[in-house]
C-alpha positions in Angstrom: -22.1 19.7 -8.1 -20.7 18.9 -11.6 -21.8 16.2 -13.9 -21.9 13.0 -11.9 -23.0 9.4 -11.6 -25.6 8.6 -9.1 -26.0 4.9 -8.4 -29.7 4.9 -7.7 -32.8 6.8 -8.6 -32.4 10.6 -8.7 -33.0 12.6 -5.6 -35.2 12.5 -3.6 -35.2 8.7 -3.5 -38.8 7.6 -4.0 -38.3 4.4 -2.1 -37.5 5.2 1.5 -36.6 1.5 2.1 -33.9 1.5 -0.6 -30.5 0.6 0.5 -27.3 0.1 -1.5 -25.6 -3.2 -0.9 -21.9 -3.2 -0.1 -20.2 -6.6 -0.3 -16.7 -7.5 0.9 -15.4 -10.8 -0.6 -12.7 -12.9 1.1 -9.2 -12.8 -0.2 -8.1 -15.9 1.6 -7.9 -18.0 -1.5 -5.1 -15.7 -2.8 -3.3 -15.7 0.6 -4.5 -12.3 1.6 -4.8 -12.0 5.4 -6.0 -8.4 5.4 -9.6 -7.4 4.9 -11.3 -4.3 3.5 -14.1 -4.5 6.1 -13.8 -4.7 9.9 -16.7 -4.8 12.3 -15.9 -1.1 13.2 -15.9 0.0 9.6 -19.1 -2.0 8.9 -20.8 -0.1 11.7 -19.7 3.2 10.2 -21.0 2.1 6.7 -24.3 1.0 8.1 -24.8 4.4 9.8 -24.5 5.9 6.3 -27.4 3.8 5.2 -25.6 0.9 3.4 -26.6 -2.7 3.7 -23.3 -4.4 4.4 -22.7 -8.0 3.2 -19.4 -10.0 3.7 -18.0 -13.4 3.0 -18.3 -15.9 5.8 -15.0 -16.1 7.6 -13.9 -12.7 6.1 -12.0 -11.6 9.2 -10.6 -14.8 10.6 -7.0 -14.0 9.5 -7.2 -10.6 11.0 -8.7 -11.9 14.2 -12.3 -10.9 13.8 -14.9 -13.6 14.3 -18.1 -14.0 12.3 -20.1 -13.2 15.4 -18.4 -9.8 15.6 -19.5 -9.0 12.1 -23.0 -10.2 12.8 -23.1 -8.0 15.9 -22.1 -5.0 13.7 -25.1 -5.8 11.4 -23.2 -7.5 8.6 -25.0 -10.2 6.6 -22.6 -13.0 6.1 -22.7 -14.8 2.7 -21.3 -18.1 1.5 -22.7 -17.7 -2.0 -20.2 -15.4 -3.6 -21.7 -15.5 -7.1 -25.0 -14.3 -5.9 -23.4 -11.8 -3.5 -21.4 -10.3 -6.4 -24.5 -10.1 -8.6 -26.5 -8.3 -6.0 -23.9 -5.8 -4.8 -23.9 -2.2 -5.8 -20.5 -1.7 -4.2 -17.7 -4.3 -3.9 -14.7 -3.6 -1.6 -11.6 -5.7 -1.2 -7.9 -5.4 -0.6 -6.3 -6.7 -3.9 -7.2 -7.3 -7.4 -10.3 -9.5 -8.0 -10.0 -12.8 -9.8 -10.5 -12.0 -13.5 -13.4 -14.4 -13.8 -15.3 -12.8 -11.0 -15.6 -9.4 -12.7 -18.2 -10.6 -15.2 -20.4 -11.8 -12.3 -20.7 -8.3 -10.9 -23.8 -6.2 -11.4 -23.6 -3.8 -14.4 -23.3 -0.3 -13.0 -21.7 -1.5 -9.7 -18.5 0.1 -8.4 -15.4 -2.0 -7.3 -12.8 -0.4 -4.9 -9.4 -2.0 -4.2 -5.8 -2.0 -5.1 -5.8 -2.8 -8.8 -2.1 -2.6 -9.9 -3.3 -0.9 -13.2 0.1 -0.3 -14.7 1.0 -4.0 -14.6 -2.4 -5.5 -15.3 -4.1 -3.5 -18.1 -6.3 -6.5 -19.1 -8.1 -6.2 -15.8 -9.3 -2.7 -16.8 -10.6 -4.1 -20.0 -12.6 -6.7 -18.1 -14.1 -4.1 -15.8 -15.1 -1.9 -18.8 -16.6 -4.9 -20.6 -18.6 -5.8 -17.5 -19.8 -2.2 -17.1 -18.3 -2.0 -13.6 -16.8 1.2 -12.3 -13.2 0.3 -11.2 -11.6 2.5 -8.5 -7.9 2.0 -8.0 -6.7 2.9 -4.5 -3.1 3.3 -5.8 -4.3 6.2 -7.9 -5.9 8.3 -5.2 -4.1 11.7 -5.2 -1.8 12.4 -2.3 -3.6 15.6 -1.2 -4.7 16.8 2.3 -8.3 16.1 1.4 -7.6 12.6 0.4 -5.3 11.8 3.3 -7.8 9.6 5.1 -8.3 7.5 2.0 -4.5 7.0 1.3 -4.2 3.2 1.6 -0.8 3.2 0.0 0.6 5.3 2.8 -1.2 3.5 5.6 0.1 0.1 4.4 3.6 1.4 3.6 3.9 2.8 7.2 3.2 -0.7 8.6 5.7 -2.3 6.1 8.4 0.1 7.3 7.8 -0.9 10.9 7.7 -4.7 10.1 10.9 -4.4 8.0 12.9 -3.3 11.1 11.5 -6.1 13.2 12.3 -8.7 10.5 15.8 -7.4 10.1 16.4 -7.2 13.9 15.2 -10.8 14.4 17.6 -12.1 11.8 20.7 -9.9 12.7 22.3 -11.9 15.4 23.1 -8.6 17.2 21.1 -6.4 19.5 20.1 -2.9 18.2 20.6 -0.7 21.3 23.8 0.1 23.1 23.9 -1.9 26.4 26.2 -1.6 29.4 27.1 -5.0 30.8 29.6 -6.3 33.4 31.5 -7.7 30.5 31.7 -4.3 28.8 29.7 -2.0 26.6 27.8 -3.5 23.6 27.8 -0.8 20.9 24.5 -0.1 19.0 23.8 -1.6 15.6 23.9 0.7 12.6 20.8 0.9 10.4 20.9 2.6 7.0 17.5 3.4 5.4 17.5 4.2 1.7 14.4 6.3 0.8 12.6 8.5 3.3 9.0 8.2 2.1 6.3 6.9 4.4 7.8 3.4 4.7 11.3 4.8 5.2 10.3 7.3 7.8 8.5 4.6 9.8 11.6 2.4 9.5 13.8 5.2 10.8 11.4 5.9 13.7 11.2 2.2 14.7 14.9 1.6 14.5 15.5 4.7 16.7 13.0 3.5 19.2 14.8 0.2 19.4 18.1 2.0 20.1 19.9 1.7 16.8 22.2 4.3 15.3 20.3 5.3 12.2 21.3 7.0 8.9 19.1 7.7 5.9 19.3 8.9 2.4 16.8 10.2 -0.1 17.1 11.9 -3.4 14.7 14.6 -2.3 16.5 17.2 -0.1 13.1 18.3 1.2 12.9 15.3 3.5 16.1 16.0 5.3 14.3 17.9 8.1 11.9 15.0 8.6 14.8 12.5 8.8 16.6 14.7 11.3 13.5 15.2 13.4 13.3 11.5 14.0 16.9 11.5 15.4 18.6 10.0 12.3 21.5 11.4 10.4 20.8 12.4 6.8 23.4 11.3 4.3 24.0 14.1 1.8 25.0 13.1 -1.7 25.4 15.8 -4.4 23.5 14.4 -7.3 22.7 17.7 -9.0 19.1 18.5 -9.9 16.7 16.2 -8.2 13.2 16.5 -6.7 9.9 14.8 -6.4 7.2 14.0 -8.9 3.5 14.5 -8.5 2.1 12.9 -5.3 5.4 13.2 -3.5 7.2 10.3 -5.2 10.9 10.6 -6.0 11.8 11.5 -9.6 13.7 8.9 -11.6 17.4 9.6 -11.7 19.7 9.6 -14.7 22.2 6.7 -15.1 25.0 9.1 -14.1 23.2 10.1 -11.0 22.5 6.5 -10.0 26.2 5.6 -10.4 27.2 8.6 -8.2 24.6 7.7 -5.6 25.7 4.0 -5.5 29.3 4.9 -5.0 28.5 7.1 -2.0 26.0 4.7 -0.5 28.5 1.8 -0.8 30.6 3.4 2.0 27.6 3.7 4.3 26.4 0.2 3.5 29.9 -1.2 4.4 29.5 0.1 7.9 25.8 -0.8 8.4 24.5 -3.8 10.2 21.0 -3.4 8.6 20.1 -1.8 5.3 16.5 -1.2 4.4 15.6 -0.1 0.9 12.2 1.6 0.2 12.7 3.4 -3.2 9.7 2.9 -5.6 8.8 4.8 -8.7 5.1 5.0 -9.1 3.9 2.9 -12.1 7.4 1.9 -13.0 10.0 -0.7 -12.1 11.9 0.1 -8.9 15.5 1.3 -9.4 18.4 -1.0 -8.4 20.3 0.9 -5.7 22.3 -1.8 -3.9 24.5 -3.7 -6.3 26.4 -7.0 -6.0 29.6 -5.0 -5.5 28.0 -3.0 -2.7 26.8 -6.2 -1.0 30.3 -7.7 -1.4 31.6 -4.8 0.7 29.2 -5.3 3.6 30.0 -7.2 6.8 29.2 -10.9 7.2 25.9 -11.3 9.2 24.5 -8.0 8.1 20.9 -7.9 6.8 19.3 -6.2 3.9 15.5 -5.8 3.6 14.2 -5.0 0.0 10.9 -3.3 0.5 10.6 -2.7 -3.2 10.7 -6.4 -4.1 7.1 -6.4 -5.4 8.0 -3.8 -8.0 11.3 -5.3 -9.2 13.5 -4.7 -6.2 16.1 -2.2 -5.1 18.7 -4.9 -4.3 20.6 -6.8 -7.0 20.0 -10.5 -6.4 17.0 -10.2 -4.2 14.3 -12.8 -4.9 10.5 -12.3 -4.2 9.4 -14.6 -1.3 12.9 -15.9 -0.5 15.8 -15.2 1.8 19.1 -15.0 -0.1 22.6 -15.2 1.5 25.5 -13.8 -0.5 28.9 -15.5 -0.7 30.2 -13.1 2.0 27.4 -13.8 4.4 25.0 -10.9 3.8 21.3 -12.0 4.3 18.8 -10.4 1.8 15.2 -10.5 2.8 12.8 -10.3 -0.2 9.4 -10.9 1.4 6.7 -8.9 -0.4 3.9 -7.2 1.4 5.4 -7.1 4.9 2.3 -5.2 6.1 0.4 -8.6 5.7 2.4 -9.8 8.7 0.4 -7.5 11.0 -3.1 -8.2 9.5 -5.1 -6.9 12.5 -3.8 -3.3 12.3 -3.3 -3.5 8.5 -7.0 -4.3 8.1 -8.0 -1.7 10.6 -6.2 1.0 8.6 -7.2 -0.3 5.2 -10.9 -0.6 6.2 -10.8 2.9 7.5 -9.3 4.2 4.2 -12.1 2.5 2.3 -14.8 3.9 4.7 -13.4 7.4 4.3 -13.6 7.1 0.4 -17.2 5.9 0.6 -18.1 8.7 3.1 -16.6 11.3 0.8 -18.8 10.3 -2.1 -21.9 9.5 0.0 -25.1 11.5 -0.6 -27.0 11.3 2.6 -30.2 12.6 1.1 -30.6 9.7 -1.3 -28.4 7.2 0.6 -26.4 6.4 -2.5 -22.9 7.1 -3.8 -22.7 10.2 -5.9 -19.6 9.9 -8.1 -19.1 13.5 -9.3 -16.8 13.2 -12.3 -15.4 16.7 -11.7 -14.2 15.7 -8.2 -10.3 15.8 -8.2 -10.1 12.7 -6.1 -12.4 10.7 -8.4 -10.6 11.9 -11.5 -7.5 10.5 -10.1 -8.7 7.0 -9.1 -11.7 6.1 -11.3 -10.4 4.0 -14.1 -13.5 2.6 -15.8 -17.0 4.1 -16.1 -20.1 3.3 -18.2 -18.4 0.5 -20.1 -15.2 2.4 -21.0 -11.7 3.0 -19.7 -11.9 6.7 -18.7 -8.7 7.5 -16.9 -6.4 9.4 -19.3 -3.3 7.4 -18.4 -4.9 4.2 -19.5 -7.6 5.2 -22.0 -4.9 6.1 -24.5 -3.2 2.8 -24.1 -6.4 0.9 -24.6 -7.2 2.6 -27.9 -3.8 1.8 -29.4 
């Protein structure tokens, strides 16, 4: 292997009783219902040779009792300061409280979503504390890293929940229904963006019987959309494509204007519009304007799945439902995957376990973080007291 970091003595480990401690703090204080550790993933980590610790009550919001964790061999802790100081590996869903980073063991590794483009101060705190920070958002979207791709696992659930949220607020049914009083026509659903969340929204809406249309700036996804039974809306925008990792490329102002004009016609006929367009590390583009909303039918519903990165819908507000003057309801609830915490936690914990397993050295029962590994180069942001990721190291030095 290439040059690497081994969090322990060098192989072979002279202490056969040595065991790295993995600790999962609770995110309940910040309103996070998901967890980075389930009883099932704890069992898998213990099999590797880790000693697994977790905050008391960690899984209550995702419907796992403390007894289930104990049965899986987890040591429950109510003393977070001591638990952080002892842990070699800390796993959680979201960003840690800034004041908790300094309490972590120097040389430890922290793995979670870190939102690094919007919170650079957090990286400085990790570097100052000598803690290795791994950002799950930065894991490359490759075949090898697929099992670790928490962005995709959570986005898929968000796409599913978006359809259910819209359907419950629509005031119409989604499928066509034959009744003695006549035929009820199916609702029309328009999904903007056919990434992971969009494709799951399309599939869910189709399963519920809606008539589904979708648009994406990447022509390559047309086949996927059609395979789910939806109609792909073609808009000639000229040269478009996708950036590294499969994300859509940013459009020019001229392309956006042309796209909006074409989409306005589809939105005017839709009962539900779901927007999913995000640009990695940048503010989401505004795709549905006030004039487009004004042309939609009263009682129609718009779900803005990009609300946590600025929003695709003009006038959407994070955490609030907004009704336009013509009666269109805009849902701006961020993190819809949090509404299904049991499965969201199951998927997220499996992503974390897959990351740990990939870097696990069975001979020494330690993490071996090989700095030449393509996955690690993508997601390791701080190491040995410095910000090491090229996208952030340059910013920290200016």
